[in-house]
N, C-alpha and C positions, 0 to 999 in steps of 0.2 A: 519371794526372793527380791533383793534390792535390784532396781533397774540399774544396769551397768553404767549407763550414761549419767545417772543421777546420784549414784553412791559416791560418797566422799571417802578418801583413803583413811582408814582408821589409824590412830597413832599406835595402837597395840593390835596385834592380830586377833581376829575374832575367834580363832580356834584356840587361843591361849587362855586357859582358865586360871583362876587363882591357885596358888601352890600350897597355901596353908589355910587351916580353919580360921585363923585369926583374921584373914582377909575376907571371909564370907560375910556378905551383907555390906561391904564397903562401897557398893555402887547401887544405882537404881536404873531401871529401864524407863525412859521417859518417852511418851508418845504424843505427838500432835495429830489428832485424828482429822480425817477429812472424808468426803464422799468418794473421791477418786484416788487420792494418794494420802499417805501418812508420813510424818517425820518420825524417825526413831533415833534415840541417842542412849548411850551408856555413859552415865556421869558418876564419877567417883566422889566420895565424901570431900576430897580436897578441892573439888571443882574441875578437875581434869576430865576432859572428854576422851573416852577410850574408843568410841565408835559413833558414827552418825551416818544416816542414809535416808533417802526418800524412797518409799516402797509403795507399790500399788495396794490399795485397801484390801483387795481380794486376797493378797498374799501376806497380810499382816500376821496371821496366826502362825504360819510356818516360820517366818523370820523371827517372831517373838520367841517361839519354842527353841529355836537355835541359839538365840542370844541368852535365854535363861539357862540353857544347858552349859554354855561356854563361860558365863560370868557369875552365875549364882547370885543374882541381885537380892537386895533386902526387900524390894517392893517394886511393883509396876505402877507408875503414875501416868495418868492420862488427862489431857486437857479437856475442859468441859465445853468446848466450842462445837462448831459444825461437825456433824457425823459422830459425835462422841457416844451417843446411845447405841448406835449400830455397832461401832467398834468394840465398845464395852461388852455388849452381848456376845459378839463373836469370840473375843479372847476369853471371856469368862467361861464359856462352854467348851473351849478348845484346849485349855491348859490341863496338862496331865498331873502336874504337881500342885500342891496347895500353895498359893501365893497371894499375898495381900495386893489388892488392886485399889488404888485410890484416885478419885477424880479430884482435880485441882483447877482453880480458876486460871483462865488464859488471858486475863486483862492486859491489853497492850503488848502481848508477846510478839504478834506479827510485825508491829511497827519497830520494836526493838530488834527483832531478827533481821528485818530488812536492812536496818542501819549497820548491823554487824556484818551481814553478808557483803554489803557494798564496801565496807572498810577492809575486810579481810580477803576479799577475792580480787584478783588482778582483773582490771577492766579489759574488754575486748573492743576492737574497732574504734569507732568515734567516741565511745564512752570514755576512752582515756583522756579526751580533751575536756570533759565536763567536770565540774566540781562534784565532790561526794554527794552533796545534797540533791543534785539533779540526775545522778546515775540510777538506773533501774536494774534490778537483778535479771540476769539472762538465763538463770536456772531456777527451778523451784527451790525454795529455802525453808521448807517445812522442817528439815533436820535441825536448822538453827533454832526454830521455835522449840523443838523438843529439848535441845541443850539448855535453853533458857528456863524451861519448866523444871529440868533437873537441878539447875543451879538454885532456883528459887526454893525447891524442896529442901535442899541441904542447908540453905540459909535459915529457913524456918525451923529446921530440926537440929541445928548445930549444938544445942545444949542438952539434947536428949542422950541417954546412955548409948555409948558405942557398942555395948554388948547386948543390946535389945535383940530379941529374936526377930528373924526376918520372915519366917513363915507364920503369919498371924491368923490364917483361916483354919 
């Protein structure tokens, strides 16, 4: 389950699933794996982020199952960085439904996520006095990395058929 102090408020309720078959596969679950914590995001084809959170790696399978049930994503994508092999093995053996799981490059996503976090998050304390380039994130921002992975996925797949099956295994 998402750590309550690290979960970001979703723009759409996690319990709200798609209402029509036409929407099935219109989003992906993106995971930024790590040894201790993982970033999770639900990113729509339009680039809109429906959900993002930082979760303990030990709880990734339960949270992923909940998100798959709620959003019926086209695919699960996971960054190829630190902890990816362990997380891939855990989610691959824990998923009840056939689901495509794709490993994707994480090149420079942490740097991009750090910049986005600092730009989008209100600074606290003395950080308010510093220029953006000198601010440091005061929360884990693995969820921002997951969002970036999802956005990159959709940019790379924007010309593929929107009616492609989302259960590829």
